[in-house]
C-alpha positions in Angstrom: 29.6 -123.6 -28.0 27.6 -123.2 -24.8 24.0 -122.0 -24.5 25.2 -118.7 -23.0 27.0 -117.8 -26.2 24.0 -118.4 -28.5 22.2 -115.4 -30.0 18.6 -115.2 -31.0 19.7 -115.8 -34.5 21.5 -119.0 -33.4 18.3 -120.2 -31.7 16.3 -119.5 -34.8 18.7 -121.5 -37.0 18.7 -124.4 -34.5 14.9 -124.5 -34.6 15.0 -124.4 -38.4 17.4 -127.3 -38.5 15.3 -129.4 -36.1 12.2 -128.7 -38.2 13.7 -129.4 -41.5 15.5 -132.5 -40.4 12.4 -133.9 -38.7 10.2 -133.3 -41.7 12.8 -134.7 -44.1 13.4 -137.8 -42.1 9.7 -138.5 -42.1 9.4 -137.9 -45.8 12.3 -140.1 -46.6 11.3 -142.9 -44.3 7.7 -143.4 -45.5 8.5 -144.4 -49.0 11.2 -146.7 -47.7 8.7 -148.6 -45.5 6.1 -148.5 -48.2 8.6 -150.3 -50.5 8.8 -153.1 -47.9 5.0 -153.7 -48.3 4.0 -153.0 -44.7 0.4 -151.8 -44.1 0.4 -148.3 -42.8 -0.8 -148.2 -39.2 -0.1 -151.9 -38.4 2.2 -152.8 -35.5 5.0 -154.0 -37.8 4.8 -150.7 -39.7 5.0 -148.7 -36.5 8.0 -150.6 -35.2 9.9 -150.5 -38.5 9.1 -146.8 -38.9 10.4 -146.0 -35.4 13.6 -148.0 -36.0 14.3 -146.5 -39.5 13.6 -142.9 -38.4 15.9 -143.4 -35.4 18.7 -144.6 -37.7 18.1 -142.0 -40.5 17.4 -138.9 -38.3 21.0 -138.2 -37.0 22.5 -138.3 -40.5 19.8 -135.9 -41.9 20.1 -133.7 -38.8 23.9 -133.4 -39.2 23.6 -132.8 -43.0 21.0 -130.0 -42.5 23.1 -128.6 -39.6 26.1 -128.4 -41.9 24.1 -126.5 -44.5 23.0 -124.0 -41.8 26.5 -123.7 -40.3 25.5 -125.4 -37.0 27.3 -128.7 -37.5 29.5 -128.4 -34.3 26.4 -127.7 -32.1 24.4 -130.6 -33.5 27.4 -133.0 -33.5 27.6 -132.5 -29.7 23.9 -133.1 -29.4 24.0 -136.4 -31.4 27.0 -137.6 -29.4 25.1 -137.0 -26.2 22.1 -138.9 -27.5 24.4 -141.7 -28.6 25.9 -141.9 -25.1 22.5 -141.8 -23.5 21.3 -144.7 -25.7 24.5 -146.7 -24.9 23.9 -146.2 -21.2 20.3 -147.3 -21.6 21.4 -150.6 -23.1 24.2 -151.0 -20.5 27.2 -150.2 -22.7 29.1 -147.7 -20.6 31.8 -146.3 -22.9 33.6 -144.3 -20.1 34.4 -147.5 -18.1 36.8 -148.7 -20.8 
């Protein structure tokens, strides 16, 4: 699905998916880190929060996207993010 074929309703659903997934990942991550006993606002808390949200967010995003019927669109987005992160860390998948 390309951007040219998206309707206003599609854009609305995409924004809803991003909003719900972002809020849900933050709500799920906070209790997980609190369980670890890290003090909120400390440097270790911030680092662990960033890592956990980065790992949890794609799963929540795809789950919410599936509910809203936008799984294919968001799967392509998550794959492009994964490839960008792989390039950032020097693991070029297309070379193999």
